[in-house]
C-alpha positions as CSV (number, residue, x, y, z in Angstrom):
1,M,35.6,-34.3,-39.4
2,K,33.6,-36.0,-36.6
3,E,32.9,-33.7,-33.6
4,R,34.1,-35.2,-30.3
5,K,31.3,-35.7,-27.7
6,I,31.7,-33.7,-24.6
7,W,30.4,-35.8,-21.7
8,I,33.2,-36.7,-19.3
9,G,33.2,-33.5,-17.3
10,R,29.4,-33.4,-17.3
11,W,29.4,-36.9,-16.0
12,L,31.6,-35.9,-13.1
13,V,29.4,-32.9,-12.4
14,G,26.4,-35.1,-12.4
15,V,28.0,-37.5,-10.0
16,A,29.0,-34.6,-7.8
17,I,25.4,-33.3,-7.7
18,L,24.1,-36.8,-6.7
19,H,26.9,-37.1,-4.1
20,T,26.0,-33.7,-2.6
21,V,22.3,-34.3,-2.6
22,F,22.8,-37.7,-1.0
23,G,25.1,-36.1,1.6
24,L,22.5,-33.4,2.4
25,V,19.8,-36.0,2.8
26,I,21.7,-38.4,5.0
27,G,23.4,-35.5,6.9
28,T,20.3,-33.3,7.6
29,R,20.5,-33.8,11.4
30,V,24.3,-33.3,11.5
31,L,24.0,-30.1,9.3
32,A,21.3,-28.8,11.6
33,D,23.6,-29.4,14.6
34,I,26.4,-27.5,12.8
35,A,24.0,-24.5,12.2
36,T,22.9,-24.6,15.8
37,R,26.5,-24.6,17.2
38,G,27.7,-22.1,14.7
39,V,29.8,-23.0,11.6
40,V,33.2,-21.9,12.7
41,D,35.1,-24.8,14.3
42,S,32.0,-26.9,14.3
43,V,33.4,-30.2,13.2
44,G,35.4,-30.8,16.4
45,E,36.0,-34.4,17.2
46,D,32.6,-35.8,16.3
47,P,33.4,-38.4,13.5
48,M,29.8,-38.2,12.0
49,V,30.1,-34.4,11.6
50,G,33.5,-34.9,10.0
51,V,32.1,-37.6,7.6
52,I,29.2,-35.4,6.4
53,V,31.5,-32.3,6.0
54,W,34.0,-34.3,4.0
55,F,31.3,-35.9,2.0
56,L,29.9,-32.5,1.0
57,L,33.4,-31.1,0.4
58,F,34.4,-34.0,-1.8
59,G,31.2,-33.4,-3.9
60,A,32.3,-29.8,-4.4
61,V,35.8,-30.8,-5.4
62,M,34.3,-33.3,-7.9
63,A,32.1,-30.6,-9.4
64,L,35.1,-28.3,-9.8
65,L,37.0,-31.2,-11.5
66,G,34.1,-31.8,-13.8
67,M,33.8,-28.2,-14.8
68,A,37.6,-28.1,-15.5
69,V,37.4,-31.4,-17.5
70,T,34.5,-30.0,-19.6
71,M,36.6,-26.9,-20.5
72,L,39.5,-29.2,-21.4
73,E,37.3,-31.4,-23.5
74,R,36.3,-28.4,-25.5
75,A,39.9,-27.5,-26.2
76,A,41.4,-28.8,-29.4
77,S,44.2,-30.6,-27.6
78,F,43.6,-32.3,-24.3
79,Q,47.2,-33.0,-23.3
80,G,46.6,-34.0,-19.7
81,A,43.8,-36.4,-20.3
82,R,45.7,-39.7,-19.8
83,G,47.3,-38.6,-16.5
84,L,44.0,-37.2,-15.2
85,G,42.3,-40.5,-16.2
86,I,45.0,-42.6,-14.4
87,G,44.6,-40.5,-11.3
88,T,40.8,-40.7,-11.4
89,A,41.0,-44.5,-11.9
90,L,43.5,-44.9,-8.9
91,L,41.1,-42.8,-6.7
92,A,38.2,-44.9,-7.8
93,I,40.1,-48.2,-7.2
94,A,41.1,-47.0,-3.7
95,G,37.5,-46.0,-3.0
96,V,36.0,-49.3,-4.3
97,V,38.5,-51.4,-2.3
98,L,37.8,-49.4,0.9
99,M,34.0,-49.1,0.3
100,P,32.7,-51.5,-2.3
101,A,29.1,-50.5,-1.7
102,S,29.8,-46.8,-2.6
103,G,29.5,-44.6,-5.6
104,F,33.1,-44.8,-6.5
105,W,32.1,-47.2,-9.3
106,L,30.7,-44.1,-11.1
107,A,34.2,-42.8,-11.6
108,F,35.4,-45.6,-13.8
109,P,33.6,-44.6,-17.1
110,P,35.1,-41.1,-17.1
111,A,38.5,-42.4,-15.9
112,I,38.6,-45.0,-18.8
113,A,37.5,-42.3,-21.3
114,L,40.2,-39.9,-20.2
115,M,42.9,-42.6,-20.4
116,R,41.8,-43.4,-24.0
117,R,42.1,-39.8,-25.1
């Protein structure tokens, strides 16, 4: 019996790491301002602060999703794969439509792989 390759969750974790590192690089000044003002209630109404914070939080959520998918890939039966793939594809489509020059394109390979499971 051929062993199934486990790569989908790892791909998502890798994208999450790239996403987070990119956010840290482009948001260095904003994050320094947050540290200076104090973290609690530091986002306020500044849209750039909100953008960087959500960028980093989305990276964390994607890493958690990737870890969960890796565990599911290791399971003998991956019942929720198709639904998870459809949801990931819809999220990627929305992201690409709203921001074509973004990394949302990187979500299509794992989405397609999950739908095919």
